[in-house]
C-alpha positions in Angstrom: 93.3 95.9 79.4 92.9 98.4 76.6 91.1 100.8 79.1 93.8 100.6 81.8 95.1 104.0 82.6 98.5 102.6 83.6 99.0 100.3 80.6 98.0 103.2 78.4 98.9 106.4 80.3 97.9 108.5 77.3 94.3 107.7 78.1 94.5 110.2 81.0 95.4 113.6 79.3 96.7 115.1 82.6 99.0 112.1 83.3 102.6 112.4 82.4 105.4 109.9 82.1 108.2 111.7 83.9 110.8 109.0 83.6 111.0 105.3 82.9 113.2 102.3 82.4 112.7 99.0 80.6 110.2 97.6 83.1 108.4 100.5 84.7 107.4 104.2 84.6 107.0 107.1 87.0 103.7 108.8 86.3 102.6 112.1 87.7 99.3 114.1 87.2 99.5 117.7 86.1 97.9 118.8 89.4 100.8 117.3 91.4 103.1 120.0 89.8 101.2 122.8 91.6 103.2 124.4 94.4 101.8 124.2 97.8 98.9 121.8 97.2 98.3 118.5 99.0 100.4 115.8 97.4 102.8 118.3 95.7 105.2 116.3 93.6 103.4 113.0 94.2 103.4 110.3 91.6 103.4 106.5 91.1 105.7 103.9 89.8 103.9 101.3 87.6 105.1 98.2 85.8 104.8 98.5 82.0 103.2 95.1 81.9 99.8 94.7 83.6 100.2 93.3 87.1 97.3 93.4 89.4 99.2 94.0 92.7 102.8 94.3 93.9 102.6 90.5 94.8 102.5 89.8 91.0 105.7 91.6 90.1 108.6 89.6 88.7 112.0 89.9 90.3 113.1 92.0 87.3 110.2 94.4 87.9 111.0 94.7 91.6 114.6 95.5 90.8 113.6 98.0 88.1 111.2 99.6 90.6 114.0 100.1 93.1 116.3 101.6 90.4 113.6 104.0 89.2 112.7 105.0 92.7 116.3 106.2 93.3 116.0 108.3 90.1 112.6 109.6 91.1 113.9 110.6 94.5 116.8 112.6 93.0 114.3 114.3 90.6 111.8 115.1 93.4 114.5 116.3 95.8 115.8 118.7 93.1 112.4 119.9 91.8 110.3 120.0 95.0 112.7 119.9 98.0 110.5 117.7 100.3 111.6 117.1 103.9 110.5 113.5 103.9 108.6 110.8 102.0 105.9 108.2 102.3 106.1 105.2 100.0 103.4 102.6 99.6 101.4 100.0 97.7 97.7 99.6 98.1 96.8 95.9 97.3 93.2 94.7 96.9 90.0 96.6 97.4 90.1 96.4 101.2 93.7 97.6 101.1 92.5 100.8 99.3 93.4 99.8 95.7 91.1 101.4 93.2 92.9 100.8 89.9 93.8 97.2 89.6 97.2 97.7 88.0 100.0 97.6 90.5 101.2 101.1 91.4 103.7 102.3 94.0 102.9 105.6 95.5 105.8 108.1 96.0 104.5 110.9 98.3 106.8 113.8 99.1 106.1 115.2 102.6 106.6 118.8 103.8 107.2 120.2 107.2 104.4 122.8 106.9 101.7 120.1 106.4 99.2 119.8 109.2 100.0 116.0 109.4 103.8 116.4 109.1 105.5 113.8 111.3 102.6 111.4 111.0 103.4 108.3 108.9 101.3 105.7 107.1 100.3 103.9 110.2 98.6 107.0 111.6 95.3 106.4 110.0 95.3 102.7 110.8 96.0 103.4 114.5 93.2 106.0 114.7 90.1 105.2 116.9 88.1 105.6 113.7 89.7 102.4 112.4 88.7 100.2 115.4 87.6 96.8 114.0 84.1 95.6 114.7 83.9 92.4 116.7 82.5 89.5 114.6 
């Protein structure tokens, strides 16, 4: 785990610990701070201990994630003034997880986005996601 970017956030020079508590951290890349870009203000909440997916979190880590999420929302509301949010976990390769250390996406949404008003189910309901018959 010595190469895990979430166990050792300092391994990614553009990744910043914005806030944290005993069990988890809110990480944000430098690029997310740029005004007007896609994913402006976005970041992730990760457990301090290496957990592969959200299903591996302890009750204390779940509670700490909730507590930190409330602090993160206040911070993002003040700094970026989004009009909405998408929140989510990608679990497993088929679920879109690319770094196998649990991470909870916090994605501010803005009314001037082309996909404003479309939630996380939008891409799953798309005709492009039609399952192939076995």
